[in-house]
N, C-alpha and C positions, 0 to 999 in steps of 0.2 A: 504494500500500500504506500509506503513511504517513497519507494523508487518511482512509482507511477506518478505521484504528486510532484516529485522533482522534475521528471521528464516533461510533464505538462507545464509546469512553471517555466522551464527552460524554453520550451517551444513558444509559449506566450511572450516571453521577454525577447526572443529573437524575431518574432513576427510583428511586434508592436510598431517599429519604425516603418516597416513595409506597408502595413495596413493604412497608416496615415497618408502615405504617398499614393496608394491605390484609390483612396476616396477623394482625392483632391480634384478640384475643378480647374479647367484651364484659366489662365489669366485673361485680362481684358484684351480684346482684339485691337489691332492697330488700324491704320487708315485703310481705305479700300484699295485693292490691288491696281486699280486704274482710275483715272479721273476724266470725265464725269462718270458717275456710278453706272449708268446703263451701258456698259461696254461689252455687250454680248454680240458677237458677229452673227446676226440672224441671217443676213443676206447671203453669206458664203455658201452654205450647203443646203439651206432650206429651199432656195429657189431651184436648185438642181433636183431636189427631191420632189417638189411640186411639178416640175416639168416632166420628170420621169413618170410620175403618177398620171399626168394628163395623157402622155403618149400611150401608156399601158391601157388606160381607160378607153382611149380612142381605138386602139387595136381590138380590144374586146368587143366594143360596140360594132365595129366593122365586121368582125367575124360572126357576131350574132345576126347581123343584118344579112350577110351572105348565106348563112345557114337557113334563114326563113324564106329567102327569095328562091322560087323554083327556077331552074336553068332550062331554057327552051332549046 
């Protein structure tokens, strides 16, 4: 019983500094990474994605139209 109490006490004493570091919150943030704040490059890839979606939709619509139309 005395040995298990010593081991438990030793573990608690060794873990006490680590527990405080694990529960800490990050410090206050610094300035924004760029100025002015809305610096998200939306036009770069989003316009290409919209264009690819439009082309794919047009192809699907054309294929559906050809499938409905009887060939003479």
